[in-house]
N, C-alpha and C positions, 0 to 999 in steps of 0.2 A: 858542744857541737860547733864546728867551724861555720862561717857564713861568707857569702859572696854578694857583692853589690853589682847589679847589672844596670847599665844605662843605655837607653835608646835615645833617638833624636827628637821624638815627639811623643806627647802623652798617649795619643791614639795608637801609635805603633807599640809603645810599651805594653798597653793592655792586650793587644793582639798577640805579641810575643809571649807574654806571661801565660795567656790562655793555652797557647800551643805547647809550651815547654812544661807546664804543670798538668797537662791533660785535663784542663778545666777545673782543677782543684785548688787554685790559689785563692787567698783572701786579700781583700783590697782595703786601703785606707787612704785618706787625703794626706798629702804631704804638708810640711810646715809652711810652705809658700802658697798653698791654696791652689796652685795651678797644675801641679804634677802629683799624680797618685802613686802609691807604693803598693806593689803586689808581692805577696810572700807565699812560699811553699817550701817543703822539704823534698830533696831529690839527690840522686847520686852525682858525684863529681870527683874525679881522680881517685876512684876506688873507695870512697867513703860517702856517707850521707851527710849533707850539709844543708844549711838554711839559705835559700835564695831570696834576694830582695830585688825586684825589678822596678825601676823607675825611669825617668827620662829628664832630658833638658828640653828647652824650647828653642832649638837652633843653636847659634853660637852662645857660649857662656860669657865670653869676653869680647870686647871690641877694641881695636887700636885707636888711640887718639893722642893728640898733643898734650903735653903736661901744662898745667896751670895757665900762666899768662898767654901762652901761644894760641889759646882758643879765643882771644879777644881780637876782633878784626881791627879795631881802632888803634891799638897800642903796639902792634907787631908788623914790621915790614914783611910782606909775603915771602921775600927771598930767604928769610930766616927759617922758613918751614922746611927747606931742603936739608938742614943740618941740625935742627932743634931736637931735643929729646922727646921720645914718645913713651907711652905707657899703655898697658892693657887695663881697661876699665870694664866694669860689669856691663854687659850688652843691654840688660834691662834691669835697672836698679829696683824696680817694684817687685820683681820676682825673687830677689835675693838668692840667686841660684847658687853661687859658691857656698854661702852659709847653709843652704838646704842640703847640698851634696856632702859637705863636711859632717853634718849631723847624721845623715843616713849612712855614711861610710864608717862611722865610729864603731869599732869592734869588729869590722869585717876583715877577713883574711885574704880575699881575692877581689879583683875588679875585672869584670867582663864587659867589654864595650860593644854595643850593638848600634853604633852610629851608621848612617848611610855610607855605602861603600864607594865613595869617591874622594877626591883630594880634600874637599871641604869637610867631609865627615872625618877624614884622618886628622885634620887640624883640630876639630872639636874633641877628638879622642885625647889629645895632649892637653887641651884646656881642662877637661874633666880630670885627667891624671894630676895636673898641677893643683886643682882645687882640693882634691882629696888627699894630697900628699901628707898632710898633718894628721890624718886619721888612719891611713893604711900605710904601714911601714914598707919600705922598699918597693914602692908602687911602680917604679921603672923596671923592676926585675921581671924577666921572662917567666919566672915561676909564680909571680903574683898577678901580673896584668896580662889579660888575654883580649884578643880581637876576633869577633865573629864576622865572617864574610858571607854575604847572602845576596841574592838578586830578586827574590820574591818572598812574599809573606804567605807561604804555604807550609803545611806541616812537614812535608818532605824536605824542603829547602832549609827550614829553620832548624830542624833536628839534625840535619846533615852538617849545618854550620856549627851547631853546639858540639858535635862529635869531632869536628876538625878545626878547633880553635887555633888561630895564628897569633901574631903580635902586631901592634901598631907600626906603621911605616913613618919614621921620623922625617925622612927626606921629602915625602909628599906633603907632610904637614908644614915643613919649612918653605916649600915652594908657595904655599898659600900665604904664609907670613910675609914672604917677599912681595907677592902681588898686592897684599893689603897695604903694606908700607909704601910701595911705589905709587899706588893709586891715591893714597891719602896725601902724600907730599906733593905730587905733581898736580893732582886735581885741585887741592885746596889752594896752593900757591897761585895758579893761573885763575881760578874762580874768584878768589878774593880780590885780586888786582883788577880783573875785568869788571866785576860787579861794582866795586867802588868807583872805578874810573868812569864807566859809562852811565851808571845811574846817577852820578853826580853832575852829569852834563846834559842828559836828554830826558825829556818828560814823558814821552809816549812809548817807551819800551814796554812791550807786552809780556814780560817775564820777570818774576821776582828774583831770579838768579841767572846771571850770565855765566854759565858754567863751562868748564873745559874738562874733558876726561880722556885719558890715553886710548880708550876703546870707543867711548861715546862720540868723540869728535870725528874720527875716521868714518864711523857709521853714518854720521850726518853728512860727511864729505861725499859718500856714494850718492846720497839723495840729491845733493846740490849739483854734482857733476851731471847727473841725468837731466836736471832742470836746465843747466847751461847748454847741454846738447840740444834740448828742445828749443831754447831761445835763439841759439845761433844757427839753427837748421835753416837751410835755404832750399826750398822745393825746386826740383828739376823736372822738366817735362820730358816724357819719352813716348814712343809710339810702338805699336805691335800689330801684327796681322792676325785676323780671326777668320777661320774658314768654316763655312757651312756646306756640308756635302752629304750625299746619300739620300735614300728614302726608306724608312723614316729618317728625317734630317738629324745629323749629329754635328756638334760643334767641336772643332779641333783646335788645339793650341799650337802656336808657332814654335818650331825647334830653336830659332834664334832667341826666343823669349822677348827681347825688346831692343830697340835702337834709340839713341839719344839725338840723332839728327833727322829732322823731318824730311829733308830732301832725299836722303838715302831711303827712308821708309816709303816715300811716294814712288821712287824708282822701282823698289822691290815689289810694291803693290802692282804697278803697271805691268811689270814682267809676268807676275803670277796671273793677272787677269787675261793674259793672252791665251790661257789654257781653259777650255771648257770642261775638261775631265781630269780626274785625279786617279793615279794608279796606287793600289794597296801594295805596299812593299813588303809588309810583314804583319802577321797576327800572332802574338806570343802570349801564352798563358803560363803563369808560374805561381807555385804555392809559396806564400811568405808567412812569417811568424812574428807575432808581437810577444816579446819575452815577459814572463811573469815578473812581478817586482822583487827586488832584493828584500831581505829581512829588514824590519823597521828599526831605524835608530832615531835619536832625538831630533836631529836637524830635519829629517824627512817628515817626522810627525808635525813639527812646527810649520813646515812648508805646506803640508796638506791641510792643516787646521786653518791656515790663512786663506789658501787658494780655493779649497773645496768647501770648507765649513763656515767661512766668514768669521773665524775667531782669531783674535790677536795672539801672537806667540806667548806673551806673558800669561794671558788668561788660559791658554791651552795647557801650559805647563803646570799651572796651579791645579787645574782639573786632573791632569795626569798624576800628579803627586798624591792627590786625594784618593784616586782610584788605586794607586799603589798601596797606600797605608790601609785601605779597606780590603786588600788582598785580591782585587780583580785583575790587576796586571802586574808584570814584573817591573823592576826598577826602571823608571822612565828616562834616566840620564845615562846614555851610552852612545859611543861612536861606532860600535861594531855592527856590521851588516851581514854577519855569517853565524849560523847556529853552531854550537859546539858539536863535535862528532857524536857525543853520547846523549844529545838532547832528545827527549822523548816527544817527537813530532806526532806520533800516533796517539799518544795520550792526550795531547792538547786538542787534536781534531775530534777525538771521542768525547772530550769534555764539552765541546761546542755543539754536539749533535742534539742536545736537549733544548737548544734555543728555539723559541717560537719565531724568531726573526730570520735567522740564517741556518737553522738546524737542518733543513732539507738539503741545502747546498753542502753542509758539512758531511752529511751522510753520503752524498754523491761523490764528494772528493775522497772520502775514506775508501771507496771501492777502487779507485784508480789514482792513489797518491803519487805525486812526483817528487823527486828530490829537489830541495831548494837550490836556487842559483848560488854559485860561489861568490861571496862578497869579501869583505875585509875584516879581519879579526884584530882589533886594536888592543886586546888584552885587558879590557876593563870589565864590562858586563855583557851578558848575552843580549841579543836584540829585544826590543819591547814586544812582549808576548802576553796574550790573555792567560790568566792563572785560575780563573773561576768563571763559571757561566752565570751571567746575570740577565734578568728580564727587564724590559723597557720600563716597567713600573717601579723598578728599584732605584732609578736615577732621576736626577733633575735633567731638564731638556738638553743642555749643553754637555753635561757629563755623559749622557747616553750617546750623543753623537760622537764624542771622542772614543768611548768604549766600543761602539759599533764599528767605527773606522778601524780601530786596532784589531778587532776580531776578524773583520773582513780582509784586512791586509794580510794577516797571518794565513788565513785560508787560501788567499791568492798565491802566497809564496810556495805552497805545496800543491798547487793545481797545475793543469796542463797549460802550455802556451796557447795563446789565441792563434788560430790558423785561418788564413783566408787566401783566396786566389785572385791574382791581379792579371787582367787581360789587357795588353797594350797593342793598339793598332797604329801603324806608321804608314802614312800615305805621302805621295809626292805630287806637287803641282808645279810643273816646270822644274826650276832649280830649287824650289822651296819645299822643305819637309815640315809636315804637321803630325801631331800625335793626339790620341785620346786613350783613356784607360778607364776601366771599371773594376770594382772590388766586389767579390762575392764571399760571404762568410761560409767557412766549412765547419769550424769548431770554435765556439765562443770561449772555451778554456776558462782561464781565471776570471774573465769578465762576467761570468754568470754570478759570481759572488762579489767581485770588485766592480760594482756597477758604474763607478766614476769613469772607468776606462772602457765602457761598452762600445762595441763596434757600431759604426755608422750604418746607414741604410744599405741594403743590398742593391746592386745595380746590375741590370741585365747586360750581358756582354755585347759589345758593338756588333751589329749584323754584317760583318765583312769577312771576306775570304782572301787569303794571300793570292796576289796576281790579278785580282778583280779590278775592273775599271768602274769608277763611280762618277756620276755627274757632279760638277761643282755648282752649288746653288748660289753661293755668294762669297765674296772675299771682302772683308772690311778692314779699314785702317782705324784703329782705336787710339785715342790720345789719353794719357793719364799723367799723373805727377807722383814723384817720390814723396813719402810722408815722413813726418818726424817720429822719433821714438816716443813711447808713452812714458808717463812717470813710473818710477820703480814701484812694484808691488812689494808687500812684506815678504812674500815668498822669494822673489828675486833678490831682495836685500839680504835675506838669510843665506842664500846661495853665495853671494859675493863675500859676506863675512866669513863663511866657512872656507872659501877658496883662498882668501888672503890672511887667514889665521887671526881674525879679529874676534877676541872673546873665546869663550868655551861653550860647550853645549848647554852649560848651566847659566852662563852670563849673557848669551846672545839676546834672549828675550828681555832681559833687564835693560840693556843698552838701547834697544828699539823703544821700549816703554819710556825711557828717560827722555829721548829726543822728542817724543810726543807730548809728555807731561810738561816739559819746559818750553813748549810752544815754538820749537824749532821746525817741526813739520806738523802738518795736519793730515788726518786720514780721510781720503776721499772714497766715494763708492768704488767697490772692487778691491778694497784694502790697498789703494794706491797712496803713496806717501808724497805729498806736495810740500816742499819747503816754504816756510814763511819768510817774510822780509828779514826778520832777525836772523833766522838760520842761514839765509843766503849771504847776508852782510858778514856774519861771523866767519864763514868758510872763506869768502873772498878776502877778508882781512888777514886770515892766517896765510893764505896763498901769497899775499903781497909782502908779508914779513918773513915767514919761514914755511914754505910748502910742506916740509916734513912733519909739521905739527898736525896736519890734516890728512896726510897720506897714510895708507895702511902699513907701509914698510917698517916704520919705527916700532909699532906695537907688535908686528909679526916677529921681529927680531927679539924683542923682549920676551914674548911667549916661548920662543925657542930656548932662551936662557933659563926661563922658569922650568921648562920641561927637563932641562939638564940637571937642575937642582933636584927635581922629583926623582930622577933616575940615579942620583948620587954621583954624577960625573962632573958637577960644577960646585964650587964653594959658595954657600949662601951669602956670606958677607962680601965676598969679592963681586958677585953679580949685582948685589944691591948697591954697593958703593959705585960701581961702574955706571949703572943705569941712572942713578940719582944725579951723578955729576954731569952726565950728558944733558939731562933735562934742566939742570940748574943753569948751565951755560946758555941753553936755548931760552930759558925764562929771562935772563938778563938781557939778551939780545932783543927779545920780544918787548920788554919794557922800554928799552932805548928807542925802539922804532914803532911805538904804539900809535904815533901820529899817522902812519900809513893806514892803519885800520880806522882811526878816528875820522879820516877824510871820507870814508865810505859811510860811516854813521851820520855825518853831517848832511849827506844827501838824502838819507832815508828817514831820519827822525828829527823831531823839533827840539831846540834847546830848552832847558828848564825855564829860562826867563820868559819864554814865549808860551809856556804851557800852563794849564790850570787857570784858576780864577782866584781873585782876592778872597782871603778867608779870615785869618786871625793875625794879631800883631806879634811881631818879634820882640822878645824881651830885651834884646841888645840895642836895636836901633829904633824900636817903636813903629816901624813901618809895617804895612800889611804884607804877609807872606802869601804865596800862591799855593793853593791846594790842588795837588795832582792826584786824580782818582784812579788812574790806570795802575794795575798791579806792577810793582808794589806801591801802595799809597804813600805819598810824601808831602811834606810842606817844604817850600823852598823860599828862602829870603835872598832876593837878587842883590840887595844892598850889601849884606854881610857875606854873600856867596856861601851860604850854609844850607844844608839839606837835612831834614829830620824825617826819619821813617815813621810811619803810623801803622796801626793794625788795619787789616783790610775789612771794611764794613762801612757803616754810616757814621760820619764824624761831623759834629756841629759845634759852634761856639757855645760854651757853657756859661750863660748869664753874664758874660764879660768879666768873669772872676779871674784873678791872677794867682799864679803860684808865688807864695811868700819867699821862695828861695831864689828865683831867677827872673821874676816879673813877666814870664810868658803867660799868655792867656790860656786858661784851661779849656779843654775840649771835652765834650760828652760823646763817648763811643758806644755804639750798639751793634751787635753782630747781625741783627736782622733776621736770622734763621732760628737760633737757639734762645734768643731773648736775653742774652748776656749784655750788660751795659755797665759802664763805670766812667768816672771822670779821669782825665789824664793831663799831664803837662808834657808838651812835645819835647822839651829839653830833658826833663827827668826820664821820659820814656826811652831816650837814646843814651843818656848819661846818668845812671842811677846815682843819687846823692849819698846813699847809705850802703854800707857793705852788705846788709841783709836784705836789700831791695833788689829783686831779680831784674835783669835787663829786659826791656820791652814789657814793662808792667805799668799799671796805672796808679792813681792815688789810693786805690784799695789795697795796695801792697807797700805804700810808703810809710815809713816809721817815724815821720816828723812828729815831735812831741806835742806840738800845739796847733798845727794846721787843722782847720775845721773839716777838711776833706780827706784827711789821712786815715790810715788804718787805725791809728791810736784813738782817733775821735769817733769813728763810725763802726769799729769792729764789735761784733756781738758775741761770737763763740767759735770754737774750732769746728770745722766741717766734720761730720761723722762718716763721710764717705771716703774722702781722700786723706792722704797721710799728713800733709802740711798745710792744707787749705784753711782759710778763715772765712766765716760768714760775715759779710760786711753790708751795712745798710747802704742801699743804692738810692741816692736822692735825685738822680738825673731825670727820672720820669715822673716824679711826684707832681701833684697829689693824685693823679689818675691811677697810677700803678706803683705804689710803694712795694719794694721787695728787698729781700736779702739775697746776695749772690756770693758764691764762693770765689775767692780770688785765685784759685788754682784749677778747679774743675767746673763742670757745667751745672752744678746743683743750684737751683733757684727756688726761693720760697716767697710767694706773693703774700703780702700782709696788709691789713688795715686799709682796704679800699675806701677811698673817699675821705680819709683822715686829712685834716688841715695841716698838721705838723707832727713830725716824729723826731725825737732827739734821743741820743744814747746817754743814759745816766752813768754817773761815776760808780754807783754801787753794783754789787754782783748778787746774783741768786745763789742759793746753796748748790745748784748744779754747775756753777762756774761761769754761766753766761752773764753778760752785762744786762742790767735792767733797761727798759726803754720807757720813755714818756710819750703817750699818744694823746693828741688833742683833736677833738671833733667840734664842729659848730653844733650848737644845741639842737637845731632842727634836723641834723644829719647824724646825730649820735647813734652808735650801734651797741653801746653798752646796755646791759639789761636794766640798770637803774636810771638810764637816760643821762648819766653824768657826762660832762664834756671832756674831762681829762682824767687819765689814769696812768699809773706807773706799775710795771710788773715785768715778769719774765715771759718772753714770747713762747717758751716751751713749757713752762710750768703753771702759769697763771690761768685759772679757769675762766676769767673774764676775757682772756685773749684767744682761747683755743678755737672758738667758732669764727674768728676773724683771720685765721691763718689758713691759706690754701695749701692742701697737701699735694706733694708732687710725685715722688717715686719711692717704692719700697726698697729698703736696703737692709742687710743683715748687720745688726749691731756688732761692734768689734771692740776689744779692749783698747783703752787709750792711755797714753802717758799723761800723768797729771803735771803739766808744766805750763809756763806762759807761752802764748802763741808767738810773741815777739822775741826779739833778740837784741843784743847790744848793737848800737849803731857804730859810731866811731868814725871820725874824719868826715870828709866830704863837706859840701857847702853848708849842711845843716848842723855841723858840730856833732856832739854826742847826743844820743837819744836812747831811751829805754821804753820798750812797749810794756804797758801795764794792763791793757784790756784783753778781754776775750780769752781767758785761760781755758784749757780744754775741760769739758764737763767731766764730773766725777764718774767713775765706772758704773756706779749703781743707777745713774740717770741715763746711761747710754741707750737702753732699750726704749725709754720714754721719749728721748730725742728722735730716735729712728722712726717712731710712729708718724712723724710729720712728713715722711717721704713715702708716698704710695704710688 
């Protein structure tokens, strides 16, 4: 029997698809990577019965990155990033997704791709195809590889997609490759240069990364421009006349609206006051309509979520994607605002009639349905539409609000327009004309279900008749001032980004989220975006050097070129080469003129030498360095003009001990929240002395062969939860809280509370862990025989088991039996070989796992 591998974009989506396609008869098992399940069943395909295997990826399989040395900030000039080689790496090494796909594809004859139907999904299609190419022969052939196109997780849509399989679109996939490479090269080059330049000069920068992005920075530019408009705004006084006439009295508005010269206003007031009566020139009543909304697309959903629901666009889209995978709505990423001609509008309205929240409105609309307004069809996906009726109790609070909005918006699109009558009265006092109007609701139309746009209060028509003469009760001269614009709301920013072609419907919320997370703007009440000092200085700095770096025009042009690649009318390599060269030249000019931006930073931020407080000694000059606690935390030696980054948390001098490699004073770090702590050397933290010591790690990862604080001296055993972690004795908080901490993950084991001294022995237990020697004072001994000192295995010794605090339960997993360390080689410490803490034997794994509850 032949077989076909089907691949969806998410595990939850794969389960839903398999259930629909198999009619609920599939069997399921966990995949080799533990994250993705595999669902199997037999069914017809191309005239024969075959075996289907449905599984999924978890987003992108691969991620673009620079090769080798180009990922090191300290050794590479950022300008090299514009032309250095790149490579595709596993997007998530823990999932081992390519390996998993190869295993599942082995022996399969067909590949059927069920990735999300957008450009990103198309790109993931080719990532999957490339991964399984060694297992499925001729995977690029149109008779082997198929693409399912669908917009909703319903039985009708999915089975229709299966019956009409197409093929992946390579041009769309290449346009995503081009965008990824451009964003990587441009963003990393500018970000690395800016971050190193400014964080090496100023101490109170409140962002760990001074980043630049081809879309992110113009997005920030919109916010700063509005801020500048507010700051430079000069209020201007104006005057207007206000008429009180009739009985009962009615207030009339001046037809001239306002004048900006007081003398003229006073003259016109005096002229009008000469008249004691006013003549009604006209009374006009006219029916007007407020049109029902267009069909819902992504941008409008994000705008409404922010303006109406108080939810950020990033959060709103996460919720919408979850509703989609659960089958409640259609695909939430679409630019289209027009339903297809064959769209079953009646079916959706009928579906919603069972709702306890808006079912009555749906039944009323079904009786007099209206055709939706004509929008724009961008040829991608239908508008966002409810696909399944849900009750309020089926959702979390925010998810229900998004779903409720989508349902009500759909019902509003097939409702009648809102109808109301406007009555306008125009009267004349001397040479001046005044008007008043009232609105009376005739038919609420779509606003019955779309309550956000409900009609205001009904107003009684003014009691006047054309040709009538009415007494003038009073004419006032009112003074006022023009006011500044308000800060941009998220909703307004989304509109600007859409108008200027900044980002896509998928990336717009990401860019807004980035400028918030990097502390370039803060969100104020009403979802208003107020730029921070850092955000303002950055944008003004770009404007002083090269305004195009912050204007939307550059990115808009790039997006047009990317769309040409997607349509197959532009060459991928030519577009990439052209765009990269433009930004390379701009980068070189930016570097040459960075002093223009630096002059702005000098005014707004404090130099490193004036920041922080004396903390620990420099290993080079023996002078005290300044500890700068604002993110990112740093130590700065003003004498050597060197800056050393530190982990963000609590850092203190560790007993005035020194690193044997560089003479820097050791520091004790603690996270404060998760309880992780370890000693570290500031120099080694930034410049690892051994090849096998990761960057930004402490002494608990250092493979120095003899240092009493290193991994070699204090390592106990391999961590049974993470892949490469080692449980290391943490002495920084002793004797009140001795503990073992993993040097890779957050696993912590509290041990031997109140012990006077704990040392790691050279001998090992049969399980592979190092033995430890524990010393208590006689009066505080916690051993059953009141002995002061004992040596044993933390995991196996019965004398120790009641003195070890259990933490979290984990599932035991097979382990490789090897040394936890690796060969050193080179560096300041010469050669080293880790000899402690081999991984426990497999038959002891379950025993070890019991210590985490």
